[in-house]
BALOBA-1460 file (C-alpha; in Angstrom, 3 decimals):
// residues 357
<rec num="1" residu="m" x="54.335" y="61.657" z="-14.258"/>
<rec num="2" residu="s" x="50.791" y="61.650" z="-15.420"/>
<rec num="3" residu="s" x="51.672" y="59.756" z="-18.589"/>
<rec num="4" residu="e" x="53.488" y="57.058" z="-16.622"/>
<rec num="5" residu="q" x="50.560" y="56.746" z="-14.208"/>
<rec num="6" residu="s" x="48.093" y="56.363" z="-17.076"/>
<rec num="7" residu="k" x="50.315" y="53.711" z="-18.655"/>
<rec num="8" residu="i" x="50.309" y="51.688" z="-15.433"/>
<rec num="9" residu="d" x="46.554" y="52.037" z="-15.146"/>
<rec num="10" residu="d" x="46.097" y="50.822" z="-18.749"/>
<rec num="11" residu="e" x="48.228" y="47.729" z="-18.038"/>
<rec num="12" residu="e" x="46.256" y="46.915" z="-14.893"/>
<rec num="13" residu="f" x="42.996" y="47.380" z="-16.807"/>
<rec num="14" residu="s" x="44.160" y="45.100" z="-19.608"/>
<rec num="15" residu="d" x="45.135" y="42.411" z="-17.091"/>
<rec num="16" residu="a" x="41.740" y="42.639" z="-15.417"/>
<rec num="17" residu="k" x="40.002" y="42.220" z="-18.789"/>
<rec num="18" residu="k" x="41.797" y="38.952" z="-19.427"/>
<rec num="19" residu="g" x="39.535" y="35.896" z="-19.419"/>
<rec num="20" residu="p" x="40.418" y="32.327" z="-18.631"/>
<rec num="21" residu="d" x="41.704" y="31.859" z="-22.154"/>
<rec num="22" residu="d" x="43.908" y="34.967" z="-21.985"/>
<rec num="23" residu="i" x="45.788" y="33.978" z="-18.853"/>
<rec num="24" residu="n" x="49.387" y="33.260" z="-19.573"/>
<rec num="25" residu="i" x="50.388" y="29.721" z="-18.738"/>
<rec num="26" residu="d" x="53.756" y="31.051" z="-17.708"/>
<rec num="27" residu="d" x="52.152" y="32.994" z="-14.897"/>
<rec num="28" residu="i" x="50.791" y="29.764" z="-13.484"/>
<rec num="29" residu="t" x="53.676" y="27.400" z="-14.068"/>
<rec num="30" residu="g" x="56.250" y="29.902" z="-12.982"/>
<rec num="31" residu="k" x="58.295" y="29.916" z="-16.233"/>
<rec num="32" residu="d" x="60.693" y="32.784" z="-16.666"/>
<rec num="33" residu="d" x="59.737" y="35.276" z="-19.377"/>
<rec num="34" residu="i" x="63.251" y="35.402" z="-20.740"/>
<rec num="35" residu="t" x="64.535" y="31.844" z="-20.494"/>
<rec num="36" residu="g" x="61.175" y="29.993" z="-20.662"/>
<rec num="37" residu="k" x="62.321" y="27.580" z="-17.990"/>
<rec num="38" residu="d" x="60.028" y="26.050" z="-15.349"/>
<rec num="39" residu="d" x="60.534" y="27.460" z="-11.861"/>
<rec num="40" residu="s" x="59.017" y="24.355" z="-10.143"/>
<rec num="41" residu="t" x="61.305" y="21.575" z="-9.047"/>
<rec num="42" residu="d" x="61.250" y="17.834" z="-9.823"/>
<rec num="43" residu="k" x="59.726" y="17.309" z="-6.405"/>
<rec num="44" residu="d" x="56.624" y="19.238" z="-7.440"/>
<rec num="45" residu="d" x="56.291" y="17.082" z="-10.571"/>
<rec num="46" residu="s" x="56.362" y="13.902" z="-8.488"/>
<rec num="47" residu="i" x="53.712" y="15.320" z="-6.142"/>
<rec num="48" residu="n" x="51.464" y="16.119" z="-9.119"/>
<rec num="49" residu="d" x="51.955" y="12.615" z="-10.506"/>
<rec num="50" residu="i" x="51.013" y="11.066" z="-7.124"/>
<rec num="51" residu="t" x="47.929" y="13.263" z="-6.856"/>
<rec num="52" residu="i" x="46.675" y="12.264" z="-10.326"/>
<rec num="53" residu="k" x="47.342" y="8.608" z="-9.555"/>
<rec num="54" residu="e" x="45.351" y="8.794" z="-6.331"/>
<rec num="55" residu="i" x="42.435" y="10.436" z="-8.140"/>
<rec num="56" residu="k" x="42.391" y="7.670" z="-10.751"/>
<rec num="57" residu="e" x="42.490" y="4.994" z="-8.056"/>
<rec num="58" residu="n" x="39.592" y="6.614" z="-6.200"/>
<rec num="59" residu="i" x="37.539" y="6.809" z="-9.392"/>
<rec num="60" residu="s" x="38.245" y="3.148" z="-10.169"/>
<rec num="61" residu="k" x="37.408" y="2.091" z="-6.603"/>
<rec num="62" residu="n" x="34.141" y="4.022" z="-6.607"/>
<rec num="63" residu="s" x="33.208" y="2.549" z="-9.980"/>
<rec num="64" residu="i" x="33.725" y="-0.965" z="-8.661"/>
<rec num="65" residu="e" x="31.621" y="-0.265" z="-5.570"/>
<rec num="66" residu="i" x="28.838" y="1.200" z="-7.693"/>
<rec num="67" residu="a" x="28.919" y="-1.863" z="-9.949"/>
<rec num="68" residu="d" x="28.765" y="-4.163" z="-6.915"/>
<rec num="69" residu="l" x="25.764" y="-2.276" z="-5.557"/>
<rec num="70" residu="r" x="24.034" y="-2.500" z="-8.924"/>
<rec num="71" residu="n" x="24.652" y="-6.254" z="-9.131"/>
<rec num="72" residu="l" x="23.424" y="-6.730" z="-5.553"/>
<rec num="73" residu="t" x="20.238" y="-4.786" z="-6.307"/>
<rec num="74" residu="e" x="19.595" y="-6.833" z="-9.448"/>
<rec num="75" residu="s" x="20.147" y="-10.111" z="-7.569"/>
<rec num="76" residu="i" x="17.709" y="-9.046" z="-4.830"/>
<rec num="77" residu="d" x="15.127" y="-8.082" z="-7.453"/>
<rec num="78" residu="n" x="15.580" y="-11.430" z="-9.181"/>
<rec num="79" residu="e" x="15.151" y="-13.296" z="-5.888"/>
<rec num="80" residu="n" x="11.993" y="-11.352" z="-5.112"/>
<rec num="81" residu="s" x="10.547" y="-11.995" z="-8.551"/>
<rec num="82" residu="s" x="11.400" y="-15.693" z="-8.367"/>
<rec num="83" residu="s" x="9.821" y="-15.977" z="-4.923"/>
<rec num="84" residu="k" x="6.649" y="-14.414" z="-6.290"/>
<rec num="85" residu="t" x="6.385" y="-16.888" z="-9.119"/>
<rec num="86" residu="d" x="7.636" y="-20.028" z="-7.413"/>
<rec num="87" residu="d" x="4.771" y="-21.600" z="-5.474"/>
<rec num="88" residu="s" x="7.131" y="-23.845" z="-3.544"/>
<rec num="89" residu="n" x="8.024" y="-20.832" z="-1.375"/>
<rec num="90" residu="p" x="5.121" y="-18.391" z="-1.585"/>
<rec num="91" residu="l" x="5.302" y="-14.955" z="-0.080"/>
<rec num="92" residu="t" x="4.125" y="-14.601" z="3.491"/>
<rec num="93" residu="p" x="2.210" y="-11.379" z="4.023"/>
<rec num="94" residu="r" x="3.831" y="-9.074" z="6.553"/>
<rec num="95" residu="k" x="2.200" y="-5.690" z="5.984"/>
<rec num="96" residu="i" x="-1.386" y="-6.727" z="6.460"/>
<rec num="97" residu="r" x="-3.601" y="-5.459" z="9.245"/>
<rec num="98" residu="y" x="-4.996" y="-8.195" z="11.467"/>
<rec num="99" residu="i" x="-8.203" y="-7.424" z="13.273"/>
<rec num="100" residu="y" x="-7.836" y="-9.475" z="16.441"/>
<rec num="101" residu="a" x="-4.721" y="-11.622" z="16.050"/>
<rec num="102" residu="n" x="-2.462" y="-9.204" z="17.945"/>
<rec num="103" residu="t" x="-4.864" y="-8.847" z="20.861"/>
<rec num="104" residu="f" x="-3.949" y="-11.533" z="23.366"/>
<rec num="105" residu="d" x="-5.628" y="-10.269" z="26.501"/>
<rec num="106" residu="d" x="-8.659" y="-8.082" z="26.962"/>
<rec num="107" residu="t" x="-7.217" y="-6.429" z="30.059"/>
<rec num="108" residu="h" x="-9.143" y="-3.211" z="29.678"/>
<rec num="109" residu="d" x="-12.454" y="-5.017" z="30.212"/>
<rec num="110" residu="n" x="-12.846" y="-6.906" z="33.462"/>
<rec num="111" residu="s" x="-16.584" y="-7.220" z="33.238"/>
<rec num="112" residu="n" x="-18.545" y="-10.346" z="32.388"/>
<rec num="113" residu="e" x="-20.129" y="-8.738" z="29.348"/>
<rec num="114" residu="w" x="-19.803" y="-9.677" z="25.701"/>
<rec num="115" residu="t" x="-17.273" y="-7.807" z="23.561"/>
<rec num="116" residu="d" x="-16.052" y="-8.209" z="19.988"/>
<rec num="117" residu="i" x="-12.795" y="-9.833" z="21.071"/>
<rec num="118" residu="k" x="-14.632" y="-12.317" z="23.285"/>
<rec num="119" residu="r" x="-16.965" y="-13.286" z="20.483"/>
<rec num="120" residu="y" x="-13.983" y="-13.601" z="18.131"/>
<rec num="121" residu="r" x="-12.224" y="-16.062" z="20.472"/>
<rec num="122" residu="f" x="-15.226" y="-18.371" z="20.500"/>
<rec num="123" residu="q" x="-15.614" y="-17.935" z="16.754"/>
<rec num="124" residu="k" x="-12.073" y="-19.244" z="16.226"/>
<rec num="125" residu="s" x="-12.884" y="-22.296" z="18.333"/>
<rec num="126" residu="l" x="-15.976" y="-22.821" z="16.219"/>
<rec num="127" residu="w" x="-13.823" y="-22.763" z="13.076"/>
<rec num="128" residu="k" x="-11.703" y="-25.593" z="14.493"/>
<rec num="129" residu="l" x="-14.769" y="-27.583" z="15.466"/>
<rec num="130" residu="k" x="-16.160" y="-27.238" z="11.955"/>
<rec num="131" residu="y" x="-12.818" y="-28.358" z="10.549"/>
<rec num="132" residu="n" x="-12.901" y="-31.496" z="12.725"/>
<rec num="133" residu="r" x="-16.467" y="-32.086" z="11.657"/>
<rec num="134" residu="i" x="-15.915" y="-31.903" z="7.914"/>
<rec num="135" residu="v" x="-12.735" y="-34.024" z="7.963"/>
<rec num="136" residu="s" x="-14.372" y="-36.639" z="10.213"/>
<rec num="137" residu="l" x="-17.434" y="-36.636" z="7.966"/>
<rec num="138" residu="f" x="-15.406" y="-37.439" z="4.855"/>
<rec num="139" residu="y" x="-13.354" y="-40.011" z="6.737"/>
<rec num="140" residu="l" x="-16.583" y="-41.668" z="7.865"/>
<rec num="141" residu="n" x="-17.866" y="-41.594" z="4.303"/>
<rec num="142" residu="n" x="-14.692" y="-43.259" z="3.017"/>
<rec num="143" residu="l" x="-14.878" y="-45.905" z="5.739"/>
<rec num="144" residu="t" x="-18.517" y="-46.582" z="4.890"/>
<rec num="145" residu="k" x="-17.755" y="-46.933" z="1.199"/>
<rec num="146" residu="s" x="-14.900" y="-49.344" z="1.908"/>
<rec num="147" residu="e" x="-17.028" y="-51.392" z="4.254"/>
<rec num="148" residu="h" x="-19.863" y="-51.523" z="1.701"/>
<rec num="149" residu="k" x="-17.467" y="-52.556" z="-1.053"/>
<rec num="150" residu="w" x="-15.986" y="-55.465" z="0.886"/>
<rec num="151" residu="s" x="-19.374" y="-56.513" z="2.229"/>
<rec num="152" residu="w" x="-20.782" y="-56.552" z="-1.291"/>
<rec num="153" residu="m" x="-17.867" y="-58.709" z="-2.433"/>
<rec num="154" residu="i" x="-18.705" y="-61.211" z="0.333"/>
<rec num="155" residu="i" x="-22.320" y="-61.268" z="-0.842"/>
<rec num="156" residu="v" x="-21.282" y="-61.828" z="-4.460"/>
<rec num="157" residu="i" x="-18.807" y="-64.602" z="-3.593"/>
<rec num="158" residu="s" x="-21.308" y="-66.255" z="-1.239"/>
<rec num="159" residu="t" x="-23.940" y="-66.250" z="-3.979"/>
<rec num="160" residu="l" x="-21.418" y="-67.760" z="-6.390"/>
<rec num="161" residu="t" x="-20.538" y="-70.390" z="-3.802"/>
<rec num="162" residu="s" x="-24.203" y="-71.334" z="-3.434"/>
<rec num="163" residu="g" x="-24.476" y="-71.777" z="-7.196"/>
<rec num="164" residu="l" x="-21.348" y="-73.894" z="-7.296"/>
<rec num="165" residu="t" x="-22.723" y="-76.061" z="-4.513"/>
<rec num="166" residu="v" x="-25.785" y="-76.856" z="-6.622"/>
<rec num="167" residu="a" x="-23.598" y="-77.479" z="-9.674"/>
<rec num="168" residu="n" x="-21.475" y="-79.891" z="-7.660"/>
<rec num="169" residu="n" x="-24.442" y="-82.283" z="-7.311"/>
<rec num="170" residu="v" x="-24.326" y="-83.197" z="-11.006"/>
<rec num="171" residu="d" x="-23.254" y="-86.814" z="-11.693"/>
<rec num="172" residu="e" x="-20.083" y="-87.451" z="-13.586"/>
<rec num="173" residu="s" x="-22.036" y="-89.386" z="-16.196"/>
<rec num="174" residu="n" x="-24.087" y="-86.278" z="-16.978"/>
<rec num="175" residu="a" x="-21.165" y="-83.850" z="-16.732"/>
<rec num="176" residu="p" x="-20.920" y="-81.482" z="-19.706"/>
<rec num="177" residu="i" x="-17.093" y="-81.522" z="-19.743"/>
<rec num="178" residu="e" x="-14.380" y="-83.840" z="-18.604"/>
<rec num="179" residu="n" x="-13.211" y="-83.437" z="-14.987"/>
<rec num="180" residu="y" x="-16.294" y="-81.354" z="-14.323"/>
<rec num="181" residu="n" x="-16.506" y="-82.146" z="-10.630"/>
<rec num="182" residu="t" x="-12.820" y="-81.346" z="-10.135"/>
<rec num="183" residu="y" x="-13.251" y="-77.871" z="-11.576"/>
<rec num="184" residu="v" x="-16.329" y="-77.230" z="-9.473"/>
<rec num="185" residu="n" x="-14.609" y="-78.355" z="-6.288"/>
<rec num="186" residu="v" x="-11.625" y="-76.105" z="-7.010"/>
<rec num="187" residu="m" x="-13.910" y="-73.102" z="-7.535"/>
<rec num="188" residu="l" x="-15.808" y="-73.912" z="-4.352"/>
<rec num="189" residu="t" x="-12.581" y="-74.045" z="-2.379"/>
<rec num="190" residu="v" x="-11.332" y="-70.740" z="-3.828"/>
<rec num="191" residu="s" x="-14.639" y="-68.959" z="-3.178"/>
<rec num="192" residu="s" x="-14.807" y="-70.261" z="0.387"/>
<rec num="193" residu="m" x="-11.241" y="-69.129" z="1.064"/>
<rec num="194" residu="g" x="-11.965" y="-65.718" z="-0.500"/>
<rec num="195" residu="t" x="-15.013" y="-65.247" z="1.698"/>
<rec num="196" residu="s" x="-13.037" y="-66.116" z="4.817"/>
<rec num="197" residu="l" x="-10.166" y="-63.799" z="3.876"/>
<rec num="198" residu="i" x="-12.465" y="-60.842" z="3.138"/>
<rec num="199" residu="a" x="-14.352" y="-61.354" z="6.381"/>
<rec num="200" residu="a" x="-11.064" y="-61.470" z="8.294"/>
<rec num="201" residu="w" x="-9.886" y="-58.273" z="6.509"/>
<rec num="202" residu="i" x="-13.082" y="-56.435" z="7.457"/>
<rec num="203" residu="k" x="-12.694" y="-57.514" z="11.065"/>
<rec num="204" residu="k" x="-9.016" y="-56.540" z="11.133"/>
<rec num="205" residu="q" x="-9.748" y="-53.049" z="9.784"/>
<rec num="206" residu="m" x="-12.428" y="-52.622" z="12.445"/>
<rec num="207" residu="f" x="-14.791" y="-50.941" z="10.006"/>
<rec num="208" residu="i" x="-17.870" y="-51.462" z="12.140"/>
<rec num="209" residu="e" x="-16.286" y="-50.173" z="15.363"/>
<rec num="210" residu="k" x="-14.792" y="-47.108" z="13.678"/>
<rec num="211" residu="i" x="-18.029" y="-46.287" z="11.894"/>
<rec num="212" residu="n" x="-20.033" y="-46.498" z="15.088"/>
<rec num="213" residu="e" x="-17.516" y="-44.391" z="17.024"/>
<rec num="214" residu="i" x="-17.214" y="-41.636" z="14.412"/>
<rec num="215" residu="d" x="-20.944" y="-41.587" z="13.785"/>
<rec num="216" residu="k" x="-21.624" y="-40.951" z="17.470"/>
<rec num="217" residu="y" x="-18.867" y="-38.315" z="17.604"/>
<rec num="218" residu="l" x="-20.242" y="-36.514" z="14.555"/>
<rec num="219" residu="t" x="-23.793" y="-36.504" z="15.866"/>
<rec num="220" residu="e" x="-22.772" y="-34.772" z="19.085"/>
<rec num="221" residu="l" x="-20.243" y="-32.509" z="17.374"/>
<rec num="222" residu="n" x="-22.776" y="-31.351" z="14.808"/>
<rec num="223" residu="s" x="-25.210" y="-30.485" z="17.600"/>
<rec num="224" residu="l" x="-22.514" y="-28.463" z="19.382"/>
<rec num="225" residu="c" x="-21.515" y="-26.594" z="16.207"/>
<rec num="226" residu="e" x="-25.092" y="-25.635" z="15.434"/>
<rec num="227" residu="d" x="-25.686" y="-24.441" z="18.991"/>
<rec num="228" residu="l" x="-22.558" y="-22.312" z="18.940"/>
<rec num="229" residu="e" x="-23.317" y="-20.896" z="15.518"/>
<rec num="230" residu="i" x="-26.799" y="-19.834" z="16.602"/>
<rec num="231" residu="q" x="-25.516" y="-18.294" z="19.830"/>
<rec num="232" residu="l" x="-22.713" y="-16.363" z="18.121"/>
<rec num="233" residu="s" x="-25.025" y="-15.095" z="15.392"/>
<rec num="234" residu="l" x="-27.345" y="-13.490" z="17.953"/>
<rec num="235" residu="l" x="-26.993" y="-9.979" z="19.292"/>
<rec num="236" residu="n" x="-25.110" y="-9.510" z="22.547"/>
<rec num="237" residu="t" x="-28.351" y="-8.680" z="24.312"/>
<rec num="238" residu="d" x="-30.115" y="-11.810" z="22.994"/>
<rec num="239" residu="r" x="-27.232" y="-14.197" z="23.577"/>
<rec num="240" residu="l" x="-26.634" y="-16.117" z="26.757"/>
<rec num="241" residu="k" x="-24.837" y="-14.143" z="29.414"/>
<rec num="242" residu="y" x="-21.097" y="-14.380" z="29.029"/>
<rec num="243" residu="i" x="-20.497" y="-16.156" z="32.324"/>
<rec num="244" residu="d" x="-23.283" y="-18.690" z="31.607"/>
<rec num="245" residu="f" x="-22.001" y="-19.212" z="28.089"/>
<rec num="246" residu="k" x="-18.522" y="-20.068" z="29.381"/>
<rec num="247" residu="k" x="-19.814" y="-22.533" z="31.930"/>
<rec num="248" residu="e" x="-21.955" y="-24.358" z="29.395"/>
<rec num="249" residu="y" x="-19.855" y="-24.416" z="26.231"/>
<rec num="250" residu="i" x="-16.169" y="-24.287" z="27.171"/>
<rec num="251" residu="p" x="-16.086" y="-27.851" z="28.616"/>
<rec num="252" residu="r" x="-17.927" y="-29.217" z="25.586"/>
<rec num="253" residu="m" x="-15.670" y="-27.373" z="23.142"/>
<rec num="254" residu="t" x="-12.589" y="-28.664" z="24.938"/>
<rec num="255" residu="q" x="-13.947" y="-32.198" z="24.818"/>
<rec num="256" residu="y" x="-14.590" y="-32.238" z="21.074"/>
<rec num="257" residu="l" x="-11.365" y="-30.463" z="20.203"/>
<rec num="258" residu="t" x="-9.237" y="-32.981" z="22.111"/>
<rec num="259" residu="t" x="-11.104" y="-36.269" z="21.641"/>
<rec num="260" residu="n" x="-11.578" y="-36.190" z="17.887"/>
<rec num="261" residu="p" x="-11.153" y="-39.586" z="16.165"/>
<rec num="262" residu="i" x="-7.593" y="-40.556" z="15.292"/>
<rec num="263" residu="i" x="-7.287" y="-40.386" z="11.503"/>
<rec num="264" residu="p" x="-4.210" y="-41.918" z="9.822"/>
<rec num="265" residu="p" x="-2.090" y="-39.301" z="8.001"/>
<rec num="266" residu="v" x="-2.693" y="-40.879" z="4.593"/>
<rec num="267" residu="e" x="-6.445" y="-40.901" z="5.123"/>
<rec num="268" residu="w" x="-6.357" y="-37.353" z="6.495"/>
<rec num="269" residu="k" x="-4.530" y="-36.087" z="3.415"/>
<rec num="270" residu="k" x="-6.882" y="-37.995" z="1.143"/>
<rec num="271" residu="c" x="-9.901" y="-36.389" z="2.829"/>
<rec num="272" residu="i" x="-8.390" y="-32.900" z="2.650"/>
<rec num="273" residu="r" x="-7.539" y="-33.264" z="-1.038"/>
<rec num="274" residu="e" x="-10.988" y="-34.625" z="-1.823"/>
<rec num="275" residu="i" x="-12.650" y="-31.690" z="-0.065"/>
<rec num="276" residu="t" x="-10.410" y="-29.113" z="-1.747"/>
<rec num="277" residu="l" x="-10.657" y="-30.450" z="-5.292"/>
<rec num="278" residu="d" x="-14.116" y="-32.006" z="-5.466"/>
<rec num="279" residu="y" x="-16.155" y="-30.059" z="-2.908"/>
<rec num="280" residu="p" x="-14.858" y="-26.440" z="-2.882"/>
<rec num="281" residu="e" x="-18.416" y="-25.167" z="-2.378"/>
<rec num="282" residu="l" x="-18.374" y="-26.566" z="1.162"/>
<rec num="283" residu="l" x="-15.517" y="-24.236" z="2.072"/>
<rec num="284" residu="n" x="-17.460" y="-21.062" z="1.375"/>
<rec num="285" residu="m" x="-21.138" y="-21.843" z="1.212"/>
<rec num="286" residu="d" x="-22.728" y="-18.438" z="1.823"/>
<rec num="287" residu="d" x="-19.746" y="-16.179" z="0.965"/>
<rec num="288" residu="s" x="-19.652" y="-14.758" z="4.486"/>
<rec num="289" residu="e" x="-16.354" y="-14.244" z="6.250"/>
<rec num="290" residu="d" x="-17.423" y="-15.997" z="9.470"/>
<rec num="291" residu="n" x="-18.531" y="-19.168" z="7.694"/>
<rec num="292" residu="k" x="-15.462" y="-19.619" z="5.532"/>
<rec num="293" residu="m" x="-13.796" y="-22.870" z="6.467"/>
<rec num="294" residu="w" x="-10.558" y="-22.817" z="8.446"/>
<rec num="295" residu="p" x="-7.681" y="-23.593" z="7.669"/>
<rec num="296" residu="w" x="-8.476" y="-23.155" z="3.979"/>
<rec num="297" residu="y" x="-9.144" y="-19.508" z="4.796"/>
<rec num="298" residu="g" x="-7.007" y="-17.481" z="7.184"/>
<rec num="299" residu="d" x="-7.638" y="-14.992" z="9.951"/>
<rec num="300" residu="l" x="-9.710" y="-11.813" z="9.782"/>
<rec num="301" residu="i" x="-7.764" y="-8.923" z="8.241"/>
<rec num="302" residu="s" x="-8.564" y="-5.522" z="6.778"/>
<rec num="303" residu="d" x="-9.110" y="-5.681" z="3.046"/>
<rec num="304" residu="p" x="-5.641" y="-5.137" z="1.450"/>
<rec num="305" residu="k" x="-7.290" y="-3.492" z="-1.566"/>
<rec num="306" residu="n" x="-8.900" y="-0.852" z="0.641"/>
<rec num="307" residu="d" x="-6.599" y="1.670" z="2.356"/>
<rec num="308" residu="e" x="-9.347" y="3.289" z="4.376"/>
<rec num="309" residu="k" x="-9.259" y="3.075" z="8.136"/>
<rec num="310" residu="d" x="-12.671" y="1.372" z="8.301"/>
<rec num="311" residu="a" x="-11.922" y="-1.158" z="5.538"/>
<rec num="312" residu="p" x="-14.144" y="-4.259" z="5.531"/>
<rec num="313" residu="h" x="-12.926" y="-7.384" z="7.303"/>
<rec num="314" residu="v" x="-12.037" y="-10.248" z="4.973"/>
<rec num="315" residu="r" x="-10.465" y="-13.703" z="5.042"/>
<rec num="316" residu="y" x="-8.364" y="-14.948" z="2.134"/>
<rec num="317" residu="k" x="-7.130" y="-18.337" z="1.010"/>
<rec num="318" residu="t" x="-4.113" y="-19.685" z="2.841"/>
<rec num="319" residu="n" x="-1.041" y="-21.631" z="1.784"/>
<rec num="320" residu="f" x="-2.881" y="-24.726" z="3.032"/>
<rec num="321" residu="y" x="-5.541" y="-24.132" z="0.368"/>
<rec num="322" residu="r" x="-3.037" y="-23.377" z="-2.408"/>
<rec num="323" residu="k" x="-1.047" y="-26.554" z="-1.763"/>
<rec num="324" residu="f" x="-3.998" y="-28.952" z="-1.715"/>
<rec num="325" residu="r" x="-5.767" y="-27.394" z="-4.674"/>
<rec num="326" residu="k" x="-2.917" y="-28.319" z="-7.008"/>
<rec num="327" residu="t" x="-3.817" y="-31.304" z="-9.146"/>
<rec num="328" residu="h" x="-1.284" y="-33.669" z="-10.689"/>
<rec num="329" residu="k" x="-1.430" y="-31.578" z="-13.877"/>
<rec num="330" residu="d" x="-0.656" y="-28.378" z="-11.972"/>
<rec num="331" residu="k" x="2.291" y="-30.044" z="-10.230"/>
<rec num="332" residu="y" x="3.655" y="-31.246" z="-13.566"/>
<rec num="333" residu="l" x="3.307" y="-27.808" z="-15.139"/>
<rec num="334" residu="s" x="4.833" y="-26.012" z="-12.155"/>
<rec num="335" residu="t" x="7.930" y="-28.258" z="-12.109"/>
<rec num="336" residu="c" x="8.561" y="-29.142" z="-15.755"/>
<rec num="337" residu="c" x="6.974" y="-26.511" z="-18.004"/>
<rec num="338" residu="g" x="8.442" y="-23.150" z="-17.190"/>
<rec num="339" residu="k" x="7.434" y="-22.824" z="-13.556"/>
<rec num="340" residu="k" x="3.777" y="-22.060" z="-14.039"/>
<rec num="341" residu="q" x="2.796" y="-19.260" z="-11.664"/>
<rec num="342" residu="m" x="0.265" y="-20.217" z="-9.042"/>
<rec num="343" residu="e" x="-2.094" y="-17.863" z="-7.263"/>
<rec num="344" residu="v" x="-0.632" y="-15.855" z="-4.389"/>
<rec num="345" residu="v" x="-3.038" y="-14.252" z="-1.986"/>
<rec num="346" residu="y" x="-1.116" y="-11.173" z="-0.894"/>
<rec num="347" residu="d" x="1.451" y="-8.917" z="-2.502"/>
<rec num="348" residu="c" x="3.711" y="-7.468" z="0.185"/>
<rec num="349" residu="e" x="4.670" y="-4.472" z="-1.923"/>
<rec num="350" residu="n" x="1.346" y="-2.791" z="-2.535"/>
<rec num="351" residu="h" x="-1.130" y="-4.827" z="-0.463"/>
<rec num="352" residu="s" x="-2.880" y="-5.966" z="-3.617"/>
<rec num="353" residu="i" x="-4.166" y="-9.413" z="-4.485"/>
<rec num="354" residu="a" x="-2.170" y="-11.101" z="-7.210"/>
<rec num="355" residu="s" x="-4.309" y="-12.497" z="-9.971"/>
<rec num="356" residu="k" x="-3.913" y="-15.933" z="-11.363"/>
<rec num="357" residu="p" x="-2.245" y="-15.884" z="-14.798"/>
């Protein structure tokens, strides 16, 4: 009995020692030790075939979905990179920190004392007044140059007419060329007609009236701008009281923001382009944020390059500036020669300023 028990124990021990490689496939498949036949039925084989087929289909489906996600990610990245380089649709900053733009009502302060937000509101109005002033100034300058040009042409033609009048007194017997008097009379007629046409053109364009109107507007507007700039540069204790300041300056600001001279769109664009390309120093004369010219420079924001809570307040160039600063050469390069990258102020990803290539 003891020998039989030890034999059984040895068999159980040998089975326990078997590894994955020592397991008999017949034990799993159910084949008979004697006949070697499979104990499973045809129904089990069909179930196994269906299971393997479903696994393959799931793997194929998941592979397709992963490929679609990869293609979608690449297309989004390509769109983002193209939007960064194509100046026709520059990126609009969304993750920047405005200083006062999101404050619409100073409800927590009902007093008639100066605060930063109150000063900022008047500062924005001053930016618009300065914008009207500089555009009107260049428009007046262009009008003056045109009026001087046409007036000088009248003077030149009138002088020529006077000379032709003297030359017309020469007798035909002493004429240097044949049909001398005919030629002189023709030139006199043409010069007289030219003088009349130029004078009528000057009157039709109303150069004198426009010059006088804009000159008066600019004189008063310049006085208002200087007064406001001095008042806003003073300390709150040295400035006029807030209630007195409103009574004195709000009506005048409203007047000069609504009654500015009507400038034709073509002339307006010509003035803006001339300022941007030929006089960029006027847009940022002292490199201070308050005196940067609007709308070439945007609103006050925290410096995107500085992540500190008390980052300095800055104003960067706007899309308005970037569009008008492009010369004909830049436009040609940006459309025909490989989409030349133009300067973009903000980078939405890391709040950094993109450098011009």
